[in-house]
N, C-alpha and C positions, 0 to 999 in steps of 0.2 A: 733046577737043572743048571749045570755049569756051562757057560758060553765059551766059545773060542773065537779068535779073530781070523781073518782070512789068511794070516801068515802062520797059523798054528803048526802046520806041517813043516813049513820052512824053518821055524825055530827048532823043532825037534831034529830036523835034518842037519843042522849045524851044531848040535850038542847042547842046546839050552837046557838048564835045569828049571823046571816049571813050578809054579805055585798058583794058589787061588787068591784072587784079589778082586774085590768089587763085583763078584758074580762071574768072573772070567778065569780061565786058566791062562796065565801069562808067564813070560820068561822072568825068572828071578835073576839069573846070571848065565853067562856063556863060559866056555872053558877057561878063558883068561882070568875070570874072577872079578869080583866087585871092585876091588881097589884098582885094578888095572883099567877097568872100564871108567871108573871115576877120573883117574888121572888122564886118560885119553881125552875126555871131554874138557878137562881144564887146560890141556896142553896142545891138543890137535883137534879131534872131532870124534863123536860117537853118534850112532843112530838107534833110536828107540822106536818100537811099535807101541803107540799110545792110542790104538784104535778102541780100547775099552772105554775111553772117555766118550761121553754121549755127544750126538749132534742133532739138534732140533732145527729144522728149517721153518722160519716164520715169515710168511709173505702177506702182501696185501697193502691197500692204502692206509689201513689202521695199524700196521705192524710196529711202526715207531712208537705210537701212543701206548700200545699194549705193553711194550718192554719198558718204556719210560715210567710207566705208572707202577711197575712192579719191582724193578731193580733199584739198588741204592745209588749208583753212579749216574752221571748225567750224559745221556747219549747226545744231547745237542752240542756237547763240546767237541764232538768228532763228526764224521760224515762217512759217506760211502768210500770203501777202500781202506778203512781203518778198523782196528780192533781195540777193545776196551775191557779191562778187568772190572768186575762188579760182583755184588752179593744179592742173594735172595734171602730174605728174612721172614720169620714168623712175626706174629703181633707182639711177642715178648722181646723182640730184637735178636733172638738167637739166629745164628747163620744156618739156614737150611742147606745152602750150598754156595760155593764161590765159583764163578762163571767167567768165561771169556766169550764176548759177543764179537762175531765177525760181521761187520756191516758191508755187504757185498754190493748191492745196488740200492737205489732209492727206496724200494719197497721189499727188499729180501735180506734177511739176516740168518746167519747160522749161530745158534746159541749153543755153547759147549759146556755142559755141566760135568761134574765128576761121575765116576763109573756107575754108581748105583742110583743116581739122583735124576735120571732123565724124566721119570714120571712126575716128579715135583715140578719140573719146568713146564711140561705139557699141561699139567693141571692149572698152572698159574698164567700162562700166556698162549696156550694152544700150540698150533703148529704140527709139523709132521716129523716123526722120528726117522732120520735118514742114516742112523748109526750102522745098520747091518750092510749097507750098500757101499761103504767107503772105508779106506784104510788111512790112518794118519801116522806119518812118519816124522818124528822130531829129530832133526839133524842139528846137533849142538856142539859148540866149541869154537875156539878162535879161528880154525880153518874150515868151519862148517859151510860157509858161503862159497869158498873156492870149490870144495867137493860138490856142492849142490849144483853150481853152474856146470861143472864137468859132466855130472850125471843127467841133469835135466836139459842141458843145452840152451839155457835162457841167457839172454844178453845181460839182463839186469835182475837183481833180486830186491825184494821189498826191504825198506828200512824197518827199524823197530816199530811194531804195532801198525804196520802197513800191510795190505793184502794185494796181491796181483793174481791174474789168471794166466794160464798158459796150456801147453799140451805136452804129453809125454807119449811118444810112439802113437800119435794120432788121437789120443783120448784126452779130454779136458781135465785139468788139474787146477788146484788153488794153492798158492804159496803165501804164508803169513810170516811176518817177522816177529814170532812169538816163541815162547818156550818156558820151561819151569825148572831150569838148572842153575840159573845165575850166570851162565856163559852166553855168548852171542850165538845166534843161530836162527833157524827157520823151522816151520812145521808145514808139511806137504799133505794135503788132502787129495787122495788119488783113488780112482775106481779099483775095486778088488781085483779085476781081471788082469791088471798089470802090476799089482802091488808086490808080489814076490819077486818078479823080474827087477823092479826098481830097488827093492830092499837089498837084493843080492848084488846089484850093480854098485850100490854104495860101498858094500863090504869089499868088493873086487878092487875098487880104486883105492882102498886103504882106510875106510872109516870103520871104527870099532863097533860091533854090535853090543848094545847095552841093555840091561834088564832093570827090573824094578828095584833091586838092591842099590845099584849105583844111582838110579834116579832119586831115591830117598836120601842117600848121603850127600848128593849134590844139592838138592833143594834145602836140606838141613843146614849145610855149610853156608848156603846163600842166605839163610834166615827166612825162607819162604814158608808160609803156613800151609798145613794140610788139613783138609776137612776131615773131622773125626778126631783130630789132635788139637790143633790151635783154633779151630773153628767148629762149631757144632751146638748141640743143645746146651743151654745155659751160658754160652759164650757169644758175645756180640763183637762186631767190628771194633768197638771201642776197647773192649778187653784185650783184643789182639793188636792194639796200636795201629789199626788200619783206618783211622779217621778220614784219610784222604779218599777212601772208596765211597764215603757217604757225603752226598751233597744235599744238605738240609734245605737249601734255598731253591730247589728245583720243583717243589710240589710234593704232594703226599705219596707215600709208599708204605707197604706193610712194615711195621716195626718202628716207624719214625717217632711216634709219640713216646715209646719205650726208651729209644736212644736219647731223646731230649731229656727225659726224666733221669736217666742214668748219668748223663753228663752233668746235669744240675747237681745231683747228689754226690758226685765224686766217683770216678771209676775205679773199682777194685774187684778182683785182682787184676794185675797187668802182666802182659807178656814180657819176659826178659831173657836175655842170653845167659847161658851158664857154661862154665868150664871146670873140669876136674884138675887142670894144670898138671895132668900126668896122662899116661896111655890108658888109664882105666876109663871105660866108656860110661856115660850116663845111660840110664835105662828108662824107657818110656813107662810112666806110671809111678815111679818112685816118689815118695812124699819128701818134701823139703822142710827142714827145721832150722830155726835160729841156733846159734851156738849155745844158748841156754836152754834148749830143749823144746821150744814152742813150735808147733807145726804151723807153717805159714804159706804152704803151697804145694805144688806137684810138678813133676817133669812131664810135659806134654809130648815131647819128642826127644829122644836121646840116641847117641851113637858115638862113633869114632870119626874124627876129621882127618883124612889123609893129608890135607893141606896144612893143618897145624900140628899134626901128629900128637893129638891129645883128645881126651874125651870132651864132647860138646853137647849141648842140648838147648832146647827152648823150654821155658816153663812159666807157670803163672804163680806170682807171689803177691802178697799184700802190697799196697802202693808205698808203704813206709818200710819195706823190707831192707835190712842191711846188706852190704856187699858180701860179707863173709857168712857162708851158710854151710850146713852139713846134711848128709844123707845117712840114714841108718841102714847098715847091712849086716844083719845078724847082730852079734855083740859089738861089732866094730862101727866106727863112724868114719865116713869119707868126707874130707873138707872139699867144698866147692865154692866157686866165686861167681858172682854176677859179672857180666861183661857185655860189651856192645856186640851187635850183630849187624850185618853179615860178619861171619867169622873169618873170612878171607877177603883179600882185595878182589873185586870183580870189575869187569869192563864197563 
């Protein structure tokens, strides 16, 4: 059964084109279109309904120890009022999910997995699924904080990866200095009963409503991994060049032994940036070849960069892959080139 968020009727009412993603029907784009939404986030501000992402509340005196023993990052490096990006692995080192942990109070955490992976988190750390009762709005862009202060009436907003509490029309909310677009911004966790009012108020003051299409082009342009593409079965944090998410000296966690063995043997394949150096987009799933016809990898995420005005992508290639590569499209070959990412300058 396809789920909907509390804003489903609101999205339809303002002309959203809907699509299915992660078991939910979600906005793909609004009438302005994906490129306009993308540019709004890079130049001004956009607001996304990201309520399809899970929220698991983990409470109790043992909550910290439960999370610390399961996730790859080290929670002891932060504290209450902070957020941390981390991974949940299986014993082979594959990434079951990438997760944001909001540490709210000494013994209360909100663990935020990807859309379809909430059950994996509950099976690993317990907790209570609070996803259905709240809406999460991601307000992103260089002017996002100004608009958020205007709408929420808060004197101060959290710095990056910080969390504060507040109220909106008398109901409690949480505001976190997080997001997944590469631009500055915040995410607001708000009770469903005032979610539509808040979402429409952001639009009324000038924030562009944005869908999954622009969310994907923004995260790709920023070089941010997506579970099921750069992370997933057979792919470890080391394959994705996310070594910083893994703290080997913090104690045991699932997959640690496999990662240590992988690191000792030499990690391959490795994530790389790719560009077509033309307006031709890269396509997710395409196989990558050396110029002499040897298959050496695949495109994990591909598309068009409105910022660079050329095709870009992330892909996995052998550790010794050359810079000049090709794709096979029918009887033709499309030259591509390895490049650094993020693909655009970010704040």
